[in-house]
C-alpha positions as CSV (number, residue, x, y, z in Angstrom):
1,M,-0.1,0.0,0.0
2,V,1.2,3.5,-0.8
3,T,1.2,6.1,1.8
4,I,-0.1,9.6,0.7
5,E,1.0,12.2,3.5
6,P,0.3,15.0,4.5
7,I,-3.5,14.6,3.2
8,R,-5.4,14.6,6.3
9,V,-8.6,12.6,6.1
10,E,-11.5,12.6,8.5
11,T,-13.9,9.5,8.6
12,E,-17.4,9.0,10.2
13,R,-19.8,6.2,10.1
14,E,-23.2,6.9,8.6
15,E,-26.3,5.5,9.9
16,D,-26.6,3.0,7.1
17,G,-23.2,1.7,8.1
18,R,-21.2,3.3,5.4
19,I,-17.9,5.2,6.0
20,L,-17.8,8.7,4.8
21,A,-14.1,10.1,4.4
22,S,-13.5,13.7,3.7
23,V,-10.4,15.9,3.2
24,P,-10.8,18.9,5.4
25,D,-8.3,21.1,3.3
26,L,-10.3,20.5,0.2
27,P,-14.1,21.3,1.0
28,G,-16.3,19.0,-1.0
29,V,-13.9,16.2,-1.4
30,M,-15.5,13.1,0.0
31,A,-16.1,9.5,-0.7
32,Y,-18.0,6.7,0.8
33,G,-16.8,3.0,1.3
34,D,-18.0,0.0,2.9
35,T,-14.9,-0.1,5.3
36,E,-12.6,2.7,6.4
37,P,-9.6,1.7,4.4
38,E,-11.8,1.8,1.2
39,A,-13.3,5.2,1.9
40,V,-9.8,6.6,2.7
41,R,-8.2,5.1,-0.5
42,K,-11.1,6.5,-2.6
43,V,-11.0,9.9,-1.0
44,K,-7.3,10.4,-1.7
45,A,-7.4,9.3,-5.1
46,I,-10.3,12.0,-5.7
47,A,-8.1,14.5,-3.7
48,L,-4.9,13.9,-5.9
49,Q,-7.0,14.5,-9.0
50,V,-8.4,17.6,-7.5
51,L,-4.9,18.9,-6.6
52,A,-3.7,18.0,-10.1
53,D,-6.5,20.0,-11.6
54,M,-5.6,22.9,-9.4
55,I,-2.0,22.9,-10.5
56,E,-3.0,22.5,-14.2
57,S,-5.3,25.5,-14.0
58,G,-3.0,27.7,-12.0
59,E,-4.8,27.8,-8.8
60,D,-3.0,27.8,-5.5
61,V,-2.9,24.5,-3.6
62,P,-3.9,24.9,0.2
63,A,-0.7,25.5,2.1
64,P,-1.1,22.0,4.2
65,L,-1.0,20.2,0.9
66,S,1.5,22.2,-0.9
67,V,4.6,20.2,0.6
68,L,3.2,17.5,-1.6
69,F,4.3,19.3,-4.8
70,A,7.5,21.3,-3.5
71,A,10.1,21.3,-6.0
């Protein structure tokens, strides 16, 4: 398994049993999974795509995540 840091992920269990994972530094980036590892894996993949799109379009990457892309 690949560890992607420093993407901070928060998780919570929904009433239906699914796990919701979100990235607080990227509002709106969230994913569901049947297990916590699945939800975390999915939300990190989405976060990386969002960050790549931000970089491609010239947007500033949120400070806590900018170390991922430091030269």
